[in-house]
N, CA, C and O atoms as a CHARMM CRD file, in Angstrom:
* protein
*
  308
    1    1 MET  N      7.63700  17.95900   4.07900 PROA 1      0.00000
    2    1 MET  CA     7.38000  16.65800   3.47200 PROA 1      0.00000
    3    1 MET  C      6.92700  16.86600   2.03100 PROA 1      0.00000
    4    1 MET  O      6.18300  17.80000   1.73100 PROA 1      0.00000
    5    2 ASN  N      7.37700  15.99900   1.15900 PROA 2      0.00000
    6    2 ASN  CA     6.98100  16.02300  -0.23800 PROA 2      0.00000
    7    2 ASN  C      5.68300  15.22800  -0.38100 PROA 2      0.00000
    8    2 ASN  O      5.71100  14.00400  -0.50900 PROA 2      0.00000
    9    3 TRP  N      4.55100  15.92200  -0.35800 PROA 3      0.00000
   10    3 TRP  CA     3.24000  15.25300  -0.36600 PROA 3      0.00000
   11    3 TRP  C      2.97600  14.48300  -1.65100 PROA 3      0.00000
   12    3 TRP  O      2.34700  13.42500  -1.62700 PROA 3      0.00000
   13    4 LYS  N      3.45100  15.00800  -2.76600 PROA 4      0.00000
   14    4 LYS  CA     3.24000  14.32100  -4.03900 PROA 4      0.00000
   15    4 LYS  C      3.91500  12.94300  -4.02800 PROA 4      0.00000
   16    4 LYS  O      3.33500  11.95400  -4.47600 PROA 4      0.00000
   17    5 ASN  N      5.12600  12.89700  -3.51700 PROA 5      0.00000
   18    5 ASN  CA     5.85900  11.63500  -3.42000 PROA 5      0.00000
   19    5 ASN  C      5.17900  10.70100  -2.43200 PROA 5      0.00000
   20    5 ASN  O      5.07300   9.49900  -2.67800 PROA 5      0.00000
   21    6 TRP  N      4.71000  11.26300  -1.29300 PROA 6      0.00000
   22    6 TRP  CA     4.01400  10.44700  -0.29100 PROA 6      0.00000
   23    6 TRP  C      2.75000   9.83200  -0.88500 PROA 6      0.00000
   24    6 TRP  O      2.49300   8.64100  -0.70400 PROA 6      0.00000
   25    7 ILE  N      1.96900  10.63000  -1.58600 PROA 7      0.00000
   26    7 ILE  CA     0.72200  10.13100  -2.18300 PROA 7      0.00000
   27    7 ILE  C      1.01800   9.00600  -3.16800 PROA 7      0.00000
   28    7 ILE  O      0.31300   7.99600  -3.19000 PROA 7      0.00000
   29    8 LYS  N      2.05000   9.17600  -3.97500 PROA 8      0.00000
   30    8 LYS  CA     2.41700   8.14600  -4.94800 PROA 8      0.00000
   31    8 LYS  C      2.80300   6.84400  -4.24700 PROA 8      0.00000
   32    8 LYS  O      2.30900   5.77300  -4.59800 PROA 8      0.00000
   33    9 LYS  N      3.68900   6.94400  -3.25700 PROA 9      0.00000
   34    9 LYS  CA     4.16600   5.73600  -2.57100 PROA 9      0.00000
   35    9 LYS  C      3.06500   5.08600  -1.73000 PROA 9      0.00000
   36    9 LYS  O      2.93000   3.86200  -1.72600 PROA 9      0.00000
   37   10 ALA  N      2.28100   5.89500  -1.02000 PROA 10     0.00000
   38   10 ALA  CA     1.18600   5.34800  -0.21900 PROA 10     0.00000
   39   10 ALA  C      0.12200   4.73500  -1.11800 PROA 10     0.00000
   40   10 ALA  O     -0.47200   3.71600  -0.76600 PROA 10     0.00000
   41   11 GLY  N     -0.12200   5.33700  -2.26200 PROA 11     0.00000
   42   11 GLY  CA    -1.09500   4.79700  -3.21100 PROA 11     0.00000
   43   11 GLY  C     -0.67300   3.44900  -3.76900 PROA 11     0.00000
   44   11 GLY  O     -1.48700   2.53300  -3.88300 PROA 11     0.00000
   45   12 VAL  N      0.58800   3.33400  -4.11200 PROA 12     0.00000
   46   12 VAL  CA     1.11000   2.05200  -4.61200 PROA 12     0.00000
   47   12 VAL  C      0.97300   0.98000  -3.53400 PROA 12     0.00000
   48   12 VAL  O      0.54900  -0.14300  -3.80700 PROA 12     0.00000
   49   13 ARG  N      1.33900   1.34400  -2.30400 PROA 13     0.00000
   50   13 ARG  CA     1.24000   0.39400  -1.19500 PROA 13     0.00000
   51   13 ARG  C     -0.22100  -0.01500  -0.97000 PROA 13     0.00000
   52   13 ARG  O     -0.50800  -1.19200  -0.74900 PROA 13     0.00000
   53   14 ALA  N     -1.13700   0.94700  -1.02500 PROA 14     0.00000
   54   14 ALA  CA    -2.55900   0.65200  -0.81900 PROA 14     0.00000
   55   14 ALA  C     -3.09700  -0.24400  -1.93500 PROA 14     0.00000
   56   14 ALA  O     -3.85900  -1.17200  -1.66500 PROA 14     0.00000
   57   15 LEU  N     -2.71100   0.02100  -3.17800 PROA 15     0.00000
   58   15 LEU  CA    -3.17200  -0.82200  -4.28900 PROA 15     0.00000
   59   15 LEU  C     -2.67100  -2.25700  -4.15000 PROA 15     0.00000
   60   15 LEU  O     -3.40300  -3.20500  -4.43600 PROA 15     0.00000
   61   16 LYS  N     -1.44100  -2.41000  -3.71800 PROA 16     0.00000
   62   16 LYS  CA    -0.90800  -3.75700  -3.49500 PROA 16     0.00000
   63   16 LYS  C     -1.69800  -4.46300  -2.39500 PROA 16     0.00000
   64   16 LYS  O     -1.99100  -5.65400  -2.49900 PROA 16     0.00000
   65   17 THR  N     -2.03700  -3.72400  -1.34700 PROA 17     0.00000
   66   17 THR  CA    -2.82000  -4.29500  -0.24700 PROA 17     0.00000
   67   17 THR  C     -4.20800  -4.69100  -0.72400 PROA 17     0.00000
   68   17 THR  O     -4.71000  -5.75300  -0.35600 PROA 17     0.00000
   69   18 VAL  N     -4.83100  -3.85200  -1.53600 PROA 18     0.00000
   70   18 VAL  CA    -6.15300  -4.17200  -2.08300 PROA 18     0.00000
   71   18 VAL  C     -6.08700  -5.45400  -2.90900 PROA 18     0.00000
   72   18 VAL  O     -6.94000  -6.33100  -2.77000 PROA 18     0.00000
   73   19 ALA  N     -5.08000  -5.56200  -3.76200 PROA 19     0.00000
   74   19 ALA  CA    -4.94100  -6.75500  -4.60400 PROA 19     0.00000
   75   19 ALA  C     -4.70200  -8.00500  -3.76300 PROA 19     0.00000
   76   19 ALA  O     -5.28900  -9.05300  -4.02900 PROA 19     0.00000
   77   20 GLN  N     -3.85600  -7.90100  -2.76400 PROA 20     0.00000
   78   20 GLN  CA    -3.57400  -9.05400  -1.90000 PROA 20     0.00000
   79   20 GLN  C     -4.81800  -9.49100  -1.14100 PROA 20     0.00000
   80   20 GLN  O     -5.06700 -10.68700  -0.98400 PROA 20     0.00000
   81   21 THR  N     -5.59600  -8.53100  -0.67200 PROA 21     0.00000
   82   21 THR  CA    -6.82000  -8.85000   0.05700 PROA 21     0.00000
   83   21 THR  C     -7.84300  -9.49800  -0.86300 PROA 21     0.00000
   84   21 THR  O     -8.51400 -10.45300  -0.47200 PROA 21     0.00000
   85   22 ALA  N     -7.96600  -8.98900  -2.07300 PROA 22     0.00000
   86   22 ALA  CA    -8.89800  -9.57800  -3.03700 PROA 22     0.00000
   87   22 ALA  C     -8.50500 -11.01900  -3.35100 PROA 22     0.00000
   88   22 ALA  O     -9.36100 -11.90200  -3.39200 PROA 22     0.00000
   89   23 ILE  N     -7.22400 -11.25600  -3.56900 PROA 23     0.00000
   90   23 ILE  CA    -6.75600 -12.60700  -3.85900 PROA 23     0.00000
   91   23 ILE  C     -7.03400 -13.54400  -2.69500 PROA 23     0.00000
   92   23 ILE  O     -7.48700 -14.67300  -2.88700 PROA 23     0.00000
   93   24 ALA  N     -6.75900 -13.06700  -1.48100 PROA 24     0.00000
   94   24 ALA  CA    -7.00100 -13.90100  -0.29800 PROA 24     0.00000
   95   24 ALA  C     -8.48500 -14.17700  -0.10900 PROA 24     0.00000
   96   24 ALA  O     -8.87200 -15.29500   0.23200 PROA 24     0.00000
   97   25 THR  N     -9.31500 -13.17100  -0.32800 PROA 25     0.00000
   98   25 THR  CA   -10.75400 -13.34200  -0.15500 PROA 25     0.00000
   99   25 THR  C    -11.32500 -14.27300  -1.21300 PROA 25     0.00000
  100   25 THR  O    -12.15200 -15.12900  -0.90000 PROA 25     0.00000
  101   26 ILE  N    -10.90100 -14.11800  -2.44400 PROA 26     0.00000
  102   26 ILE  CA   -11.36400 -14.99300  -3.52400 PROA 26     0.00000
  103   26 ILE  C    -10.88800 -16.42100  -3.27600 PROA 26     0.00000
  104   26 ILE  O    -11.60300 -17.38300  -3.55700 PROA 26     0.00000
  105   27 GLY  N     -9.67900 -16.54400  -2.74700 PROA 27     0.00000
  106   27 GLY  CA    -9.09900 -17.86200  -2.52400 PROA 27     0.00000
  107   27 GLY  C     -9.78600 -18.67800  -1.44500 PROA 27     0.00000
  108   27 GLY  O     -9.50700 -19.87000  -1.31100 PROA 27     0.00000
  109   28 THR  N    -10.66500 -18.07900  -0.68300 PROA 28     0.00000
  110   28 THR  CA   -11.35800 -18.82200   0.36900 PROA 28     0.00000
  111   28 THR  C    -12.54600 -19.60600  -0.14500 PROA 28     0.00000
  112   28 THR  O    -13.15300 -20.35900   0.61600 PROA 28     0.00000
  113   29 THR  N    -12.89900 -19.45400  -1.41100 PROA 29     0.00000
  114   29 THR  CA   -14.02100 -20.21000  -1.98100 PROA 29     0.00000
  115   29 THR  C    -13.49900 -21.31200  -2.88600 PROA 29     0.00000
  116   29 THR  O    -12.39800 -21.22500  -3.42900 PROA 29     0.00000
  117   30 ALA  N    -14.30500 -22.34100  -3.03600 PROA 30     0.00000
  118   30 ALA  CA   -13.89500 -23.49200  -3.84000 PROA 30     0.00000
  119   30 ALA  C    -14.03800 -23.22500  -5.34000 PROA 30     0.00000
  120   30 ALA  O    -13.19700 -23.65400  -6.12900 PROA 30     0.00000
  121   31 LEU  N    -15.07600 -22.53400  -5.72400 PROA 31     0.00000
  122   31 LEU  CA   -15.34000 -22.27800  -7.14100 PROA 31     0.00000
  123   31 LEU  C    -15.53600 -20.78500  -7.37500 PROA 31     0.00000
  124   31 LEU  O    -16.08300 -20.08400  -6.52300 PROA 31     0.00000
  125   32 ILE  N    -15.09000 -20.30100  -8.52700 PROA 32     0.00000
  126   32 ILE  CA   -15.20400 -18.87900  -8.85300 PROA 32     0.00000
  127   32 ILE  C    -16.66500 -18.42900  -8.88200 PROA 32     0.00000
  128   32 ILE  O    -16.96200 -17.26300  -8.62400 PROA 32     0.00000
  129   33 THR  N    -17.57200 -19.34800  -9.19200 PROA 33     0.00000
  130   33 THR  CA   -18.99300 -18.99100  -9.22000 PROA 33     0.00000
  131   33 THR  C    -19.56800 -18.79200  -7.82800 PROA 33     0.00000
  132   33 THR  O    -20.65200 -18.23000  -7.67400 PROA 33     0.00000
  133   34 GLU  N    -18.84000 -19.25400  -6.80800 PROA 34     0.00000
  134   34 GLU  CA   -19.31600 -19.11400  -5.43100 PROA 34     0.00000
  135   34 GLU  C    -18.75500 -17.87000  -4.74600 PROA 34     0.00000
  136   34 GLU  O    -19.05300 -17.62300  -3.57800 PROA 34     0.00000
  137   35 VAL  N    -17.95600 -17.09200  -5.45100 PROA 35     0.00000
  138   35 VAL  CA   -17.32900 -15.91400  -4.85400 PROA 35     0.00000
  139   35 VAL  C    -18.39600 -14.85200  -4.58500 PROA 35     0.00000
  140   35 VAL  O    -19.18500 -14.51000  -5.46700 PROA 35     0.00000
  141   36 ASN  N    -18.40700 -14.34700  -3.37300 PROA 36     0.00000
  142   36 ASN  CA   -19.29300 -13.24300  -3.02300 PROA 36     0.00000
  143   36 ASN  C    -18.53400 -11.95700  -3.34200 PROA 36     0.00000
  144   36 ASN  O    -17.74000 -11.47900  -2.53200 PROA 36     0.00000
  145   37 TRP  N    -18.78100 -11.40300  -4.52300 PROA 37     0.00000
  146   37 TRP  CA   -18.01200 -10.27300  -5.01600 PROA 37     0.00000
  147   37 TRP  C    -18.21000  -9.01700  -4.16900 PROA 37     0.00000
  148   37 TRP  O    -17.31500  -8.17500  -4.09600 PROA 37     0.00000
  149   38 LEU  N    -19.35900  -8.88400  -3.53800 PROA 38     0.00000
  150   38 LEU  CA   -19.58700  -7.74900  -2.64800 PROA 38     0.00000
  151   38 LEU  C    -18.65200  -7.82600  -1.43800 PROA 38     0.00000
  152   38 LEU  O    -18.10100  -6.81200  -1.00700 PROA 38     0.00000
  153   39 VAL  N    -18.48000  -9.02400  -0.89800 PROA 39     0.00000
  154   39 VAL  CA   -17.56700  -9.20800   0.22700 PROA 39     0.00000
  155   39 VAL  C    -16.12600  -8.94300  -0.20900 PROA 39     0.00000
  156   39 VAL  O    -15.36500  -8.30700   0.52100 PROA 39     0.00000
  157   40 VAL  N    -15.75200  -9.42100  -1.38300 PROA 40     0.00000
  158   40 VAL  CA   -14.39300  -9.19600  -1.90000 PROA 40     0.00000
  159   40 VAL  C    -14.13600  -7.69900  -2.05300 PROA 40     0.00000
  160   40 VAL  O    -13.10000  -7.19900  -1.61700 PROA 40     0.00000
  161   41 ALA  N    -15.06900  -6.98700  -2.66700 PROA 41     0.00000
  162   41 ALA  CA   -14.90300  -5.54900  -2.88300 PROA 41     0.00000
  163   41 ALA  C    -14.85900  -4.79500  -1.55600 PROA 41     0.00000
  164   41 ALA  O    -14.02900  -3.90600  -1.36700 PROA 41     0.00000
  165   42 SER  N    -15.74600  -5.15100  -0.64900 PROA 42     0.00000
  166   42 SER  CA   -15.81400  -4.47900   0.64100 PROA 42     0.00000
  167   42 SER  C    -14.53400  -4.69000   1.45500 PROA 42     0.00000
  168   42 SER  O    -13.96900  -3.73400   1.98600 PROA 42     0.00000
  169   43 ALA  N    -14.08500  -5.92600   1.55100 PROA 43     0.00000
  170   43 ALA  CA   -12.87000  -6.23600   2.31000 PROA 43     0.00000
  171   43 ALA  C    -11.64600  -5.56700   1.68100 PROA 43     0.00000
  172   43 ALA  O    -10.77500  -5.06000   2.38900 PROA 43     0.00000
  173   44 SER  N    -11.58800  -5.56900   0.36000 PROA 44     0.00000
  174   44 SER  CA   -10.45300  -4.97400  -0.34400 PROA 44     0.00000
  175   44 SER  C    -10.42700  -3.45700  -0.16700 PROA 44     0.00000
  176   44 SER  O     -9.36300  -2.87800   0.04900 PROA 44     0.00000
  177   45 ALA  N    -11.58400  -2.81400  -0.25600 PROA 45     0.00000
  178   45 ALA  CA   -11.65600  -1.36500  -0.06900 PROA 45     0.00000
  179   45 ALA  C    -11.25700  -0.98400   1.35700 PROA 45     0.00000
  180   45 ALA  O    -10.52500  -0.01700   1.56800 PROA 45     0.00000
  181   46 LEU  N    -11.73800  -1.74500   2.32000 PROA 46     0.00000
  182   46 LEU  CA   -11.37600  -1.48400   3.70900 PROA 46     0.00000
  183   46 LEU  C     -9.86600  -1.64900   3.91600 PROA 46     0.00000
  184   46 LEU  O     -9.24200  -0.83900   4.60100 PROA 46     0.00000
  185   47 ALA  N     -9.28700  -2.68300   3.33100 PROA 47     0.00000
  186   47 ALA  CA    -7.84500  -2.90900   3.45500 PROA 47     0.00000
  187   47 ALA  C     -7.07000  -1.74700   2.83600 PROA 47     0.00000
  188   47 ALA  O     -6.05900  -1.31100   3.38800 PROA 47     0.00000
  189   48 GLY  N     -7.53200  -1.25000   1.70700 PROA 48     0.00000
  190   48 GLY  CA    -6.86900  -0.10700   1.06800 PROA 48     0.00000
  191   48 GLY  C     -6.93000   1.14200   1.93000 PROA 48     0.00000
  192   48 GLY  O     -5.94100   1.86400   2.05700 PROA 48     0.00000
  193   49 ALA  N     -8.09200   1.39800   2.52400 PROA 49     0.00000
  194   49 ALA  CA    -8.25000   2.55700   3.40100 PROA 49     0.00000
  195   49 ALA  C     -7.35300   2.42500   4.63400 PROA 49     0.00000
  196   49 ALA  O     -6.71600   3.39200   5.05200 PROA 49     0.00000
  197   50 LEU  N     -7.31000   1.23400   5.20700 PROA 50     0.00000
  198   50 LEU  CA    -6.44700   1.01100   6.37300 PROA 50     0.00000
  199   50 LEU  C     -4.97400   1.16600   6.01700 PROA 50     0.00000
  200   50 LEU  O     -4.18500   1.66000   6.82200 PROA 50     0.00000
  201   51 SER  N     -4.60800   0.74600   4.82000 PROA 51     0.00000
  202   51 SER  CA    -3.22100   0.89900   4.37900 PROA 51     0.00000
  203   51 SER  C     -2.84600   2.37400   4.29200 PROA 51     0.00000
  204   51 SER  O     -1.76300   2.76800   4.72600 PROA 51     0.00000
  205   52 LEU  N     -3.74300   3.19300   3.72900 PROA 52     0.00000
  206   52 LEU  CA    -3.46600   4.62800   3.63400 PROA 52     0.00000
  207   52 LEU  C     -3.35500   5.25400   5.02400 PROA 52     0.00000
  208   52 LEU  O     -2.47800   6.08300   5.26600 PROA 52     0.00000
  209   53 LEU  N     -4.23600   4.86200   5.92400 PROA 53     0.00000
  210   53 LEU  CA    -4.17800   5.39400   7.28400 PROA 53     0.00000
  211   53 LEU  C     -2.89000   4.97700   7.98800 PROA 53     0.00000
  212   53 LEU  O     -2.28100   5.77400   8.70200 PROA 53     0.00000
  213   54 THR  N     -2.48300   3.74200   7.78800 PROA 54     0.00000
  214   54 THR  CA    -1.23600   3.25800   8.37700 PROA 54     0.00000
  215   54 THR  C     -0.04500   4.02200   7.80800 PROA 54     0.00000
  216   54 THR  O      0.92300   4.28900   8.51900 PROA 54     0.00000
  217   55 SER  N     -0.11800   4.37200   6.52900 PROA 55     0.00000
  218   55 SER  CA     0.97600   5.09200   5.88700 PROA 55     0.00000
  219   55 SER  C      1.15700   6.49200   6.45800 PROA 55     0.00000
  220   55 SER  O      2.22500   7.08600   6.31400 PROA 55     0.00000
  221   56 LEU  N      0.12300   7.02600   7.10500 PROA 56     0.00000
  222   56 LEU  CA     0.25700   8.33800   7.73700 PROA 56     0.00000
  223   56 LEU  C      1.31800   8.32300   8.83400 PROA 56     0.00000
  224   56 LEU  O      1.93500   9.34800   9.12700 PROA 56     0.00000
  225   57 ALA  N      1.52400   7.16500   9.43200 PROA 57     0.00000
  226   57 ALA  CA     2.53800   7.02900  10.48600 PROA 57     0.00000
  227   57 ALA  C      3.95000   7.04600   9.91400 PROA 57     0.00000
  228   57 ALA  O      4.91500   7.26800  10.64400 PROA 57     0.00000
  229   58 GLY  N      4.07100   6.81400   8.62600 PROA 58     0.00000
  230   58 GLY  CA     5.38400   6.83600   7.99100 PROA 58     0.00000
  231   58 GLY  C      5.52100   5.72700   6.97000 PROA 58     0.00000
  232   58 GLY  O      4.93500   4.65300   7.10300 PROA 58     0.00000
  233   59 LEU  N      6.29900   6.01100   5.96200 PROA 59     0.00000
  234   59 LEU  CA     6.57100   5.03900   4.90800 PROA 59     0.00000
  235   59 LEU  C      8.06800   4.74400   4.87500 PROA 59     0.00000
  236   59 LEU  O      8.86700   5.66000   4.68300 PROA 59     0.00000
  237   60 PRO  N      8.46100   3.49500   5.05700 PROA 60     0.00000
  238   60 PRO  CA     9.88300   3.15000   5.00200 PROA 60     0.00000
  239   60 PRO  C     10.53800   3.56500   3.68800 PROA 60     0.00000
  240   60 PRO  O     11.71700   3.91900   3.66100 PROA 60     0.00000
  241   61 GLU  N      9.76700   3.52200   2.59300 PROA 61     0.00000
  242   61 GLU  CA    10.32600   3.89500   1.29000 PROA 61     0.00000
  243   61 GLU  C     10.80700   5.34400   1.29900 PROA 61     0.00000
  244   61 GLU  O     11.85900   5.65300   0.73800 PROA 61     0.00000
  245   62 LEU  N     10.04400   6.22900   1.93000 PROA 62     0.00000
  246   62 LEU  CA    10.43800   7.63400   1.98500 PROA 62     0.00000
  247   62 LEU  C     11.63300   7.83900   2.90600 PROA 62     0.00000
  248   62 LEU  O     12.50700   8.66000   2.62600 PROA 62     0.00000
  249   63 GLU  N     11.66900   7.09600   3.99700 PROA 63     0.00000
  250   63 GLU  CA    12.79700   7.19500   4.92300 PROA 63     0.00000
  251   63 GLU  C     14.08600   6.71900   4.26300 PROA 63     0.00000
  252   63 GLU  O     15.14600   7.30900   4.47300 PROA 63     0.00000
  253   64 GLU  N     13.99900   5.64300   3.45700 PROA 64     0.00000
  254   64 GLU  CA    15.17500   5.13700   2.74600 PROA 64     0.00000
  255   64 GLU  C     15.67800   6.16600   1.74400 PROA 64     0.00000
  256   64 GLU  O     16.88400   6.37200   1.60500 PROA 64     0.00000
  257   65 GLU  N     14.73300   6.82100   1.03700 PROA 65     0.00000
  258   65 GLU  CA    15.12500   7.84600   0.07400 PROA 65     0.00000
  259   65 GLU  C     15.80000   9.01800   0.77500 PROA 65     0.00000
  260   65 GLU  O     16.80100   9.54300   0.28700 PROA 65     0.00000
  261   66 ALA  N     15.25600   9.43000   1.91800 PROA 66     0.00000
  262   66 ALA  CA    15.83100  10.54600   2.67000 PROA 66     0.00000
  263   66 ALA  C     17.23200  10.18700   3.16700 PROA 66     0.00000
  264   66 ALA  O     18.14600  11.00900   3.09900 PROA 66     0.00000
  265   67 ASP  N     17.39900   8.96800   3.66200 PROA 67     0.00000
  266   67 ASP  CA    18.71300   8.52700   4.14000 PROA 67     0.00000
  267   67 ASP  C     19.73000   8.52200   3.00600 PROA 67     0.00000
  268   67 ASP  O     20.86400   8.96800   3.17500 PROA 67     0.00000
  269   68 ALA  N     19.31100   8.01000   1.84200 PROA 68     0.00000
  270   68 ALA  CA    20.20600   7.95900   0.68600 PROA 68     0.00000
  271   68 ALA  C     20.57200   9.36700   0.22200 PROA 68     0.00000
  272   68 ALA  O     21.71300   9.63000  -0.15700 PROA 68     0.00000
  273   69 SER  N     19.59200  10.26700   0.25800 PROA 69     0.00000
  274   69 SER  CA    19.83800  11.64700  -0.15200 PROA 69     0.00000
  275   69 SER  C     20.81900  12.32600   0.79700 PROA 69     0.00000
  276   69 SER  O     21.71200  13.04600   0.35000 PROA 69     0.00000
  277   70 HSD  N     20.66300  12.10400   2.11100 PROA 70     0.00000
  278   70 HSD  CA    21.57000  12.68900   3.09200 PROA 70     0.00000
  279   70 HSD  C     22.98000  12.12200   2.91800 PROA 70     0.00000
  280   70 HSD  O     23.95600  12.86800   2.98800 PROA 70     0.00000
  281   71 ALA  N     23.09300  10.84100   2.69700 PROA 71     0.00000
  282   71 ALA  CA    24.39900  10.21300   2.52500 PROA 71     0.00000
  283   71 ALA  C     25.09200  10.76900   1.28700 PROA 71     0.00000
  284   71 ALA  O     26.29200  11.04200   1.31500 PROA 71     0.00000
  285   72 LYS  N     24.34800  10.93500   0.21300 PROA 72     0.00000
  286   72 LYS  CA    24.92500  11.46700  -1.01900 PROA 72     0.00000
  287   72 LYS  C     25.39100  12.91000  -0.80600 PROA 72     0.00000
  288   72 LYS  O     26.44400  13.31200  -1.30300 PROA 72     0.00000
  289   73 HSD  N     24.60400  13.67300  -0.07000 PROA 73     0.00000
  290   73 HSD  CA    24.97600  15.06300   0.21500 PROA 73     0.00000
  291   73 HSD  C     26.28500  15.15100   0.97600 PROA 73     0.00000
  292   73 HSD  O     27.12600  15.99900   0.67900 PROA 73     0.00000
  293   74 PHE  N     26.46300  14.26900   1.96400 PROA 74     0.00000
  294   74 PHE  CA    27.69200  14.29500   2.75400 PROA 74     0.00000
  295   74 PHE  C     28.89000  13.78400   1.95300 PROA 74     0.00000
  296   74 PHE  O     30.01500  14.23400   2.16800 PROA 74     0.00000
  297   75 GLU  N     28.65400  12.85100   1.03500 PROA 75     0.00000
  298   75 GLU  CA    29.74800  12.35500   0.20300 PROA 75     0.00000
  299   75 GLU  C     30.23400  13.43100  -0.74100 PROA 75     0.00000
  300   75 GLU  O     31.43100  13.53100  -1.01000 PROA 75     0.00000
  301   76 GLU  N     29.30000  14.25000  -1.25400 PROA 76     0.00000
  302   76 GLU  CA    29.66600  15.31700  -2.19000 PROA 76     0.00000
  303   76 GLU  C     30.27800  16.51200  -1.45500 PROA 76     0.00000
  304   76 GLU  O     31.08000  17.25900  -2.01600 PROA 76     0.00000
  305   77 GLY  N     29.87900  16.67700  -0.17500 PROA 77     0.00000
  306   77 GLY  CA    30.21700  17.85600   0.61500 PROA 77     0.00000
  307   77 GLY  C     31.64600  18.10000   0.80200 PROA 77     0.00000
  308   77 GLY  O     32.02600  19.07200   1.45400 PROA 77     0.00000
């Protein structure tokens, strides 16, 4: 396995998850002054960690790249 590529792809996925969680958590309050920033940070960090753990089971992006690479190899072969 190409760990450098995995880290890059899993990191991007985790950052997107963190951002989505932060947006959802912030969106549950009526006013920006009422946002509990500790809760937003905590929920977002947990979501990012869970995303990385989930990525250990496999990343579709890497599987698609491997499939494309195999197909190209057979076409050239």
